[in-house]
N, C-alpha and C positions, 0 to 999 in steps of 0.2 A: 438441426440446430446446434448439434454439438460439435461437427464439423466445422462450422461458422465461426463458432466461439474460439475452437482449437486455431484456425486458420487464422483469425484475428490475433490470439494471443502468441503466436509463433512470429506474427509480424511485431508486435510489440518489442520482442525481444532484440530483434533486428534493428529497429529503430532507435531502440535504447543505446544498443552498443554501437551505431553509427553516427550519433549526434547528442549533444548536451541538451537536457530538457529545460524549457525556458521556466519550469517550475522546481528547477533543483535547489535542495539547501545545503548540496554540497557531497560529497563522495566518501566512499569507506576506505580509500588508500589500497592498502592491499589484503584487504578484508574483502570476504564476499558479498556479493547483493544477493538479497532475500527478497521474493516477491509475494505478495499478497495480490489474491484475485478477488475483485469486487463482483458478485453475482446479484442476481434480481432478489434473491431470498436468503443470502449467506456470503460469508468472506470464507477465501480457502488459503493457507491454513487458519482454523479458527483460534489455535493457539500456535504462538513463534516465539522459539527461543532462540537471540542473538546475542553475539559479543559485542561488549561495549563499542563503540565507534562504526560497528555496521551499517550498511546503507540498506535502506528498505522501499522497494518499489511497490507502491499501490498501483495497481492494472483495474481499470474499469472495464469489465466484462458485462456489466449490466444491460438494460435496455434504456437506463435514465440517467442523467447527472447526479453524483453523489458528492457529499461532503462527510468525511471520516473525522469525528471528533472524540477525544478523550472524555470519560465519565467526568473527571475534574476539570473538562474544559481548558485545560489550561498545557499538559502536556502533547497533546496532539490536535490540531487543527487545520486540515487540508483545506485549500481552496474548492470550489465545487470543480470535480473532475468530470467531464464529458465522458459519454460514451466512447470507448475505443481511443480514451487517452489516457494519462499515467501521471503520477505524482510522486518524486521522489523524498524522502525523508531520512532525517540522520538525528539520532538523539545520542549525545554521550554519557548522560545519565544513566546512573544504575537502578532499576526498579522493575516494578511491574506497571503496565500502560493496559488497562480496561478501555475500551473503545467501542463505538458503535457509528451507524449511519444516519446523520440528522433526518434524512428524506424516508429512511426503514427503521427506527429505532430498535427494532427487535433484531436486526441484521448488527450481531456484535462478534468482536475478537478480543484476544489478549496479546500482547507483547511483552516477553519477559528479556530484558535486558540486562547481562551477567557480565562481568569483569572478565 
């Protein structure tokens, strides 16, 4: 099972490098792209620290479609991300975003955006 997830995840990296996602909110320019894996019972990494203007790609490796939303419901609100799909997110405001899955509220993570 883990091999299947690993192969799917590797495929997402190839796809994300070869074409632009329809779910894109922009790119990070010269800054690196960070990946958050959405799993059935967690996100990885659960805590992510990025520079202001970085791009974050949510990759859904779970068995169901999931929506990731910030606890304040305004900083992050992805569309429903189907299994084996991804969503590209960029936020230029410095701060800490605590978020969770609408489908699995115990699946939680934190993104710290620093200058």
